[in-house]
Structures are given as structure tokens and as C-alpha cells.
DSSP file (Angstrom, degrees, kcal/mol; ACC not computed):
  #  RESIDUE AA STRUCTURE BP1 BP2  ACC     N-H-->O    O-->H-N    N-H-->O    O-->H-N    TCO  KAPPA ALPHA  PHI   PSI    X-CA   Y-CA   Z-CA
    1    1 A M              0   0    0      0, 0.0     2,-0.0     0, 0.0     0, 0.0   0.000 360.0 360.0 360.0 128.0   17.1  -11.2    1.2
    2    2 A N     >  -     0   0    0      1,-0.1     4,-2.2     4,-0.0     5,-0.2  -0.282 360.0 -98.4 -81.8 173.6   16.3   -9.6   -2.1
    3    3 A I  H  > S+     0   0    0      1,-0.2     4,-2.5     2,-0.2     5,-0.2   0.856 121.9  54.4 -63.9 -37.1   14.5   -6.2   -2.4
    4    4 A Q  H  > S+     0   0    0      1,-0.2     4,-2.9     2,-0.2     5,-0.2   0.949 109.8  47.1 -60.3 -47.2   11.1   -7.8   -3.1
    5    5 A E  H  > S+     0   0    0      1,-0.2     4,-2.7     2,-0.2    -2,-0.2   0.899 111.6  51.1 -62.0 -40.4   11.3   -9.9    0.1
    6    6 A K  H  X S+     0   0    0     -4,-2.2     4,-2.4     2,-0.2    -1,-0.2   0.920 112.5  46.5 -61.5 -43.9   12.4   -6.8    2.1
    7    7 A I  H  X S+     0   0    0     -4,-2.5     4,-2.4     2,-0.2    -2,-0.2   0.937 113.9  46.8 -66.0 -46.8    9.5   -4.8    0.8
    8    8 A Y  H  X S+     0   0    0     -4,-2.9     4,-1.3     1,-0.2    -2,-0.2   0.914 113.4  49.3 -61.3 -42.6    7.0   -7.6    1.4
    9    9 A K  H  < S+     0   0    0     -4,-2.7     3,-0.3    -5,-0.2     4,-0.3   0.915 112.3  47.6 -63.4 -43.1    8.3   -8.2    4.9
   10   10 A K  H >< S+     0   0    0     -4,-2.4     3,-1.7     1,-0.2     4,-0.3   0.890 107.0  57.4 -65.2 -39.7    8.2   -4.4    5.8
   11   11 A L  H >< S+     0   0    0     -4,-2.4     3,-1.7     1,-0.3    -1,-0.2   0.803  91.9  70.1 -63.1 -29.0    4.6   -4.2    4.4
   12   12 A L  T 3< S+     0   0    0     -4,-1.3    -1,-0.3    -3,-0.3    -2,-0.2   0.699  88.2  66.6 -61.6 -18.1    3.5   -6.9    6.9
   13   13 A E  T <  S+     0   0    0     -3,-1.7    -1,-0.3    -4,-0.3    -2,-0.2   0.732  76.5  96.1 -73.9 -22.4    4.0   -4.3    9.6
   14   14 A V  S <  S-     0   0    0     -3,-1.7     3,-0.1    -4,-0.3     6,-0.1  -0.578  74.3-140.2 -75.3 114.2    1.2   -2.2    8.3
   15   15 A P    >   -     0   0    0      0, 0.0     3,-1.7     0, 0.0    -2,-0.1  -0.269  26.6 -83.0 -76.5 160.8   -1.9   -3.1   10.4
   16   16 A K  T 3  S+     0   0    0      1,-0.3     3,-0.1    -2,-0.0    61,-0.0  -0.323 118.1  32.5 -54.8 136.9   -5.4   -3.6    9.3
   17   17 A G  T 3  S+     0   0    0      1,-0.3     2,-0.3    -3,-0.1    -1,-0.3   0.465 108.1  83.0  89.6   1.2   -7.2   -0.2    9.1
   18   18 A Q    <   -     0   0    0     -3,-1.7    -1,-0.3    64,-0.1     2,-0.3  -0.907  57.6-159.9-131.8 163.1   -4.0    1.7    8.2
   19   19 A I  B     -a   96   0A   0     76,-2.7    78,-3.6    -2,-0.3     2,-0.3  -0.869   3.7-155.2-134.4 167.4   -2.2    2.4    4.9
   20   20 A T  E     -b   56   0B   0     35,-2.7    37,-2.9    -2,-0.3     2,-0.3  -0.865  23.4-113.5-132.7 171.1    1.3    3.4    3.8
   21   21 A T  E  >  -b   57   0B   0     -2,-0.3     4,-2.3    35,-0.2     5,-0.2  -0.699  23.3-116.1-105.1 161.7    2.4    5.1    0.6
   22   22 A Y  H  > S+     0   0    0     35,-1.6     4,-2.0    -2,-0.3     5,-0.1   0.910 118.0  48.3 -58.3 -42.4    4.6    3.7   -2.2
   23   23 A G  H  > S+     0   0    0      2,-0.2     4,-2.5     1,-0.2    11,-0.2   0.901 110.4  49.3 -67.2 -42.7    7.3    6.3   -1.3
   24   24 A D  H  > S+     0   0    0      1,-0.2     4,-2.2     2,-0.2    -1,-0.2   0.889 111.7  49.6 -64.8 -38.6    7.2    5.6    2.4
   25   25 A L  H  X S+     0   0    0     -4,-2.3     4,-0.9     2,-0.2    -1,-0.2   0.898 110.4  50.5 -66.5 -40.1    7.5    1.9    1.9
   26   26 A A  H ><>S+     0   0    0     -4,-2.0     5,-3.0    -5,-0.2     3,-0.9   0.939 111.8  47.3 -61.7 -47.2   10.4    2.5   -0.5
   27   27 A K  H ><5S+     0   0    0     -4,-2.5     3,-1.6     1,-0.2    -2,-0.2   0.876 104.3  62.1 -61.6 -37.9   12.2    4.7    2.1
   28   28 A A  H 3<5S+     0   0    0     -4,-2.2    -1,-0.2     1,-0.3    -2,-0.2   0.741 110.0  39.9 -63.4 -23.0   11.6    2.1    4.8
   29   29 A V  T <<5S-     0   0    0     -3,-0.9    -1,-0.3    -4,-0.9    -2,-0.2   0.276 124.9 -99.2-108.9  10.0   13.6   -0.4    2.9
   30   30 A G  T < 5S+     0   0    0     -3,-1.6     2,-0.6     1,-0.3    -3,-0.2   0.668  75.2 139.0  87.3  17.3   16.3    2.0    1.8
   31   31 A L    > < -     0   0    0     -5,-3.0     3,-0.8    -6,-0.2     2,-0.4  -0.859  42.4-147.6 -96.5 118.7   15.2    2.7   -1.7
   32   32 A K  T 3  S-     0   0    0     -2,-0.6    -9,-0.0     1,-0.3    -5,-0.0  -0.715  83.5  -5.2 -84.9 134.5   15.5    6.4   -2.7
   33   33 A N  T 3  S+     0   0    0     -2,-0.4     3,-0.4     1,-0.1    -1,-0.3   0.879  94.1 140.9  49.8  42.0   12.8    7.5   -5.1
   34   34 A G    <>  +     0   0    0     -3,-0.8     4,-2.5   -11,-0.2     5,-0.2   0.203  21.9 111.7 -99.6  15.8   11.7    3.9   -5.3
   35   35 A Q  H  > S+     0   0    0      1,-0.2     4,-2.2     2,-0.2    -1,-0.2   0.868  79.7  49.3 -61.5 -36.3    8.0    4.4   -5.4
   36   36 A R  H  > S+     0   0    0     -3,-0.4     4,-2.3     2,-0.2    -1,-0.2   0.910 110.7  50.7 -67.0 -40.4    7.7    3.2   -9.0
   37   37 A A  H  > S+     0   0    0      1,-0.2     4,-2.2     2,-0.2    -2,-0.2   0.909 109.8  50.4 -62.2 -41.9    9.8    0.1   -8.1
   38   38 A V  H  X S+     0   0    0     -4,-2.5     4,-2.9     1,-0.2    -1,-0.2   0.916 108.6  52.7 -62.4 -42.8    7.5   -0.6   -5.1
   39   39 A G  H  X S+     0   0    0     -4,-2.2     4,-2.0     1,-0.2    -2,-0.2   0.909 109.8  47.6 -59.0 -43.3    4.4   -0.3   -7.4
   40   40 A K  H  X S+     0   0    0     -4,-2.3     4,-0.9     2,-0.2    -1,-0.2   0.897 112.7  48.9 -65.7 -39.3    5.8   -2.8   -9.8
   41   41 A I  H >< S+     0   0    0     -4,-2.2     3,-0.6     1,-0.2    -2,-0.2   0.903 109.8  51.5 -67.0 -41.0    6.7   -5.2   -7.0
   42   42 A M  H >< S+     0   0    0     -4,-2.9     3,-1.6     1,-0.2    -1,-0.2   0.896 105.4  57.0 -61.0 -39.4    3.2   -4.8   -5.5
   43   43 A N  H 3< S+     0   0    0     -4,-2.0    -1,-0.2     1,-0.3    -2,-0.2   0.761 109.6  44.9 -63.8 -25.3    1.7   -5.6   -8.9
   44   44 A K  T << S+     0   0    0     -4,-0.9    -1,-0.3    -3,-0.6    -2,-0.2   0.223  77.6 145.5-103.2  12.9    3.6   -8.9   -8.9
   45   45 A N    <   -     0   0    0     -3,-1.6    -3,-0.1     1,-0.2    -4,-0.0  -0.332  33.5-164.0 -55.5 114.5    2.7   -9.9   -5.3
   46   46 A P  S    S+     0   0    0      0, 0.0    -1,-0.2     0, 0.0     3,-0.1   0.621  83.6  43.9 -78.3 -10.8    2.4  -13.7   -5.4
   47   47 A Y    >>  +     0   0    0      1,-0.1     4,-3.5     4,-0.1     3,-1.0  -0.455  60.9 158.3-131.0  60.6    0.5  -13.8   -2.0
   48   48 A P  T 34 S+     0   0    0      0, 0.0     6,-0.3     0, 0.0     5,-0.2   0.740  77.4  55.7 -61.8 -22.2   -2.0  -10.9   -2.0
   49   49 A V  T 34 S+     0   0    0     -3,-0.1    -2,-0.1     1,-0.1     0, 0.0   0.845 120.2  30.3 -75.2 -32.8   -4.1  -12.6    0.7
   50   50 A I  T <4 S+     0   0    0     -3,-1.0    -1,-0.1     1,-0.2    -3,-0.0   0.883 119.2  52.2 -91.7 -47.5   -1.0  -12.8    3.0
   51   51 A I  S  < S-     0   0    0     -4,-3.5     2,-2.4     1,-0.1    -1,-0.2  -0.836  84.0-140.8 -97.1 111.2    0.9   -9.7    2.0
   52   52 A P    >   +     0   0    0      0, 0.0     3,-2.2     0, 0.0    -3,-0.1  -0.347  38.3 157.9 -78.3  67.9   -1.5   -6.7    2.1
   53   53 A C  G >   +     0   0    0     -2,-2.4     3,-1.5     1,-0.3   -11,-0.1   0.694  65.9  74.3 -65.0 -16.8   -0.5   -4.8   -1.0
   54   54 A H  G 3  S+     0   0    0      1,-0.3    -1,-0.3    -6,-0.3    23,-0.1   0.669  84.7  67.9 -67.9 -13.9   -3.9   -3.2   -1.0
   55   55 A R  G <  S+     0   0    0     -3,-2.2   -35,-2.7   -36,-0.1     2,-0.6   0.329  80.6  91.9 -87.4   8.0   -2.7   -1.1    1.9
   56   56 A V  E <   +b   20   0B   0     -3,-1.5   -35,-0.2   -37,-0.2     2,-0.2  -0.917  54.8 166.3-107.0 122.8   -0.2    0.8   -0.3
   57   57 A V  E     -b   21   0B   0    -37,-2.9   -35,-1.6    -2,-0.6     6,-0.2  -0.739  39.5 -82.7-128.1 174.2   -1.5    4.0   -1.8
   58   58 A M    >   -     0   0    0      4,-2.4     3,-2.0    -2,-0.2    -1,-0.1  -0.433  38.3-116.4 -77.1 154.2   -0.2    7.1   -3.5
   59   59 A S  T 3  S+     0   0    0      1,-0.3    -1,-0.1     2,-0.1   -38,-0.1   0.705 114.7  63.5 -64.8 -18.8    1.2   10.0   -1.5
   60   60 A T  T 3  S-     0   0    0      2,-0.1    -1,-0.3     1,-0.0     3,-0.1   0.587 120.9-107.4 -78.3 -10.7   -1.7   12.2   -2.8
   61   61 A G  S <  S+     0   0    0     -3,-2.0    28,-2.9     1,-0.4    -2,-0.1   0.245  77.2 135.9  98.8 -12.2   -4.2    9.9   -1.1
   62   62 A K  B     -C   88   0C   0     26,-0.2    -4,-2.4     1,-0.1    -1,-0.4  -0.438  61.3-128.0 -66.2 145.2   -5.4    8.4   -4.3
   63   63 A I        -     0   0    0     24,-2.2    -1,-0.1    -6,-0.2    25,-0.1   0.773  39.2-154.9 -72.0 -23.0   -5.7    4.6   -3.9
   64   64 A G        -     0   0    0     23,-0.3    -1,-0.1    -7,-0.1     9,-0.1  -0.151  32.7 -34.9  77.4-177.6   -3.6    3.8   -6.9
   65   65 A G        -     0   0    0      8,-0.0     2,-0.3     2,-0.0     3,-0.0  -0.156  47.3-165.6 -77.6 170.2   -3.7    0.7   -9.0
   66   66 A Y    >   -     0   0    0      1,-0.1     3,-2.3   -23,-0.0     4,-0.1  -0.946  29.0-126.0-157.2 136.2   -4.4   -2.9   -8.0
   67   67 A A  T 3  S+     0   0    0     -2,-0.3     3,-0.1     1,-0.3    -1,-0.1   0.788 114.0  43.6 -55.7 -30.3   -3.8   -6.1   -9.9
   68   68 A Y  T 3  S-     0   0    0      1,-0.3    -1,-0.3    -3,-0.0     4,-0.2   0.278 129.8 -80.4-100.8  10.1   -7.4   -7.1   -9.3
   69   69 A G    X>  -     0   0    0     -3,-2.3     4,-1.8     2,-0.1     3,-0.6   0.098  34.8 -95.8 103.6 145.2   -8.9   -3.7  -10.1
   70   70 A E  H 3> S+     0   0    0      1,-0.2     4,-2.9     2,-0.2     5,-0.2   0.822 120.6  61.7 -63.4 -31.4   -9.3   -0.5   -8.2
   71   71 A H  H 3> S+     0   0    0      2,-0.2     4,-2.0     1,-0.2    -1,-0.2   0.865 105.3  47.5 -63.7 -35.0  -12.9   -1.4   -7.2
   72   72 A V  H <> S+     0   0    0     -3,-0.6     4,-2.6     2,-0.2    -2,-0.2   0.917 112.3  48.9 -70.7 -43.6  -11.6   -4.5   -5.4
   73   73 A K  H  X S+     0   0    0     -4,-1.8     4,-2.5     2,-0.2     5,-0.2   0.919 111.1  50.9 -60.7 -43.8   -8.9   -2.4   -3.6
   74   74 A T  H  X S+     0   0    0     -4,-2.9     4,-2.7     1,-0.2    -1,-0.2   0.928 111.2  47.5 -59.9 -46.0  -11.5    0.1   -2.6
   75   75 A K  H  X S+     0   0    0     -4,-2.0     4,-2.8     2,-0.2    -2,-0.2   0.915 111.3  50.6 -62.8 -43.0  -13.7   -2.6   -1.2
   76   76 A M  H  X S+     0   0    0     -4,-2.6     4,-0.9     2,-0.2    -1,-0.2   0.920 113.3  45.3 -61.9 -43.7  -10.9   -4.2    0.8
   77   77 A L  H ><>S+     0   0    0     -4,-2.5     5,-2.5     2,-0.2     3,-0.6   0.912 112.7  51.0 -67.0 -42.2   -9.9   -0.9    2.3
   78   78 A N  H ><5S+     0   0    0     -4,-2.7     3,-2.0     1,-0.2    -2,-0.2   0.915 106.2  55.4 -58.7 -43.2  -13.5    0.0    3.1
   79   79 A D  H 3<5S+     0   0    0     -4,-2.8    -1,-0.2     1,-0.3    -2,-0.2   0.755 105.5  53.2 -62.3 -24.0  -13.9   -3.4    4.8
   80   80 A E  T <<5S-     0   0    0     -4,-0.9    -1,-0.3    -3,-0.6    -2,-0.2   0.362 127.9 -99.1 -92.2   4.6  -10.9   -2.5    7.0
   81   81 A G  T < 5S+     0   0    0     -3,-2.0     2,-0.6     1,-0.3    -3,-0.2   0.588  77.1 138.8  93.6  11.3  -12.5    0.8    8.0
   82   82 A I      < -     0   0    0     -5,-2.5     2,-0.4    -6,-0.1    -1,-0.3  -0.806  46.9-137.7 -94.6 123.4  -10.8    3.2    5.7
   83   83 A E        -     0   0    0     -2,-0.6     7,-3.0     7,-0.3     2,-0.4  -0.634  22.5-174.9 -84.3 133.4  -13.1    5.8    4.2
   84   84 A I  E     -D   89   0C   0     -2,-0.4     2,-0.4     5,-0.2     5,-0.2  -0.993   8.0-178.3-131.2 132.3  -12.6    6.6    0.4
   85   85 A Q  E >  S-D   88   0C   0      3,-2.6     3,-1.7    -2,-0.4    -2,-0.0  -0.998  73.8 -10.1-131.2 131.0  -14.4    9.2   -1.6
   86   86 A N  T 3  S-     0   0    0     -2,-0.4    -1,-0.1     1,-0.3     3,-0.1   0.856 130.1 -52.9  52.1  40.1  -13.8    9.7   -5.4
   87   87 A G  T 3  S+     0   0    0      1,-0.2   -24,-2.2   -25,-0.1     2,-0.4   0.593 117.5 107.4  76.7  10.8  -10.9    7.3   -5.3
   88   88 A K  E <  S-CD  62  85C   0     -3,-1.7    -3,-2.6   -26,-0.2     2,-0.3  -0.942  74.4-110.6-125.2 145.9   -9.1    9.1   -2.5
   89   89 A I  E >   - D   0  84C   0    -28,-2.9     3,-0.6    -2,-0.4     2,-0.4  -0.544  33.1-130.7 -69.5 130.1   -8.5    8.3    1.2
   90   90 A V  T 3  S+     0   0    0     -7,-3.0    -7,-0.3    -2,-0.3     5,-0.1  -0.713  88.4   2.2 -83.0 132.2  -10.5   10.6    3.4
   91   91 A K  T >> S-     0   0    0     -2,-0.4     3,-1.4     3,-0.1     4,-0.6   0.956  78.3-175.4  55.1  56.2   -8.3   12.0    6.2
   92   92 A L  H X> S+     0   0    0     -3,-0.6     3,-1.5     1,-0.3     4,-0.8   0.863  75.5  59.2 -48.6 -47.2   -5.2   10.3    5.0
   93   93 A E  H 34 S+     0   0    0      1,-0.3     3,-0.3     2,-0.2    -1,-0.3   0.795  99.9  58.7 -58.8 -29.2   -3.0   11.5    7.9
   94   94 A N  H <4 S+     0   0    0     -3,-1.4    -1,-0.3     1,-0.2    -2,-0.2   0.721 115.4  32.8 -74.3 -20.7   -5.3    9.7   10.3
   95   95 A V  H << S+     0   0    0     -3,-1.5   -76,-2.7    -4,-0.6     2,-0.5   0.337  88.2 118.6-117.3   5.1   -4.8    6.3    8.8
   96   96 A L  B  <  -a   19   0A   0     -4,-0.8     2,-0.4    -3,-0.3   -76,-0.2  -0.619  55.8-142.6 -80.2 124.5   -1.2    6.6    7.6
   97   97 A Y        -     0   0    0    -78,-3.6     2,-0.5    -2,-0.5   -76,-0.2  -0.709  10.2-150.5 -86.9 133.6    1.2    4.1    9.2
   98   98 A R              0   0    0     -2,-0.4   -78,-0.0     1,-0.1    -2,-0.0  -0.920 360.0 360.0-107.2 125.9    4.7    5.4   10.0
   99   99 A F              0   0    0     -2,-0.5    -1,-0.1   -75,-0.1    -2,-0.0   0.459 360.0 360.0 -75.2 360.0    7.6    3.0    9.9
């Protein structure tokens, strides 16, 4: 299994209504300081409907980029019950998934 597959498989564990960070996802698959690599892999996600890359955010709580635009990512997260104000997750710790 290559690193992309490992990352996508691990991301499938994050349930609806919760998020993870690029750094936490990298650590979960054994990548040290791999948050940029995770971001690039998320950007190339061939199955965004199946693999929920919209659930990966920055460690600061900012929602970060999304291949289809930040407004789409914001709406998807809102639809899952995650509150966002000014591009940041409200009460990040309450919705953060731990691997």
C-alpha cells in the first residue's frame, strides 16, 4: 500500500461531524512533519465523495484549502454540524477526532 492509500484509508476513520488536522493525519500514518504532503495528497483526492478530505483542517482551526473552493468545504462541514466562523472551526477541541 502506498502512502496515498494509507492516508486515504486512515481518513475514512474520521466520522461525520468530526475533523482531523493535516499534521495528525500525517502522524497517524507514520509521516513526521508530513502535513504539507497530506495537503498535496488531499488536493489530488480522486474520490472526494467517498474519501472525506473536507474533514481535514489546519491545526490552528482554519479550514484550509479545498480543491472545489473553501466555500464548498465550509458548506460541507456546516452540513455535518461543524460550526465555522471567519474561516475557523468553533470549539475545535470538541470536534477533533483522535486516531
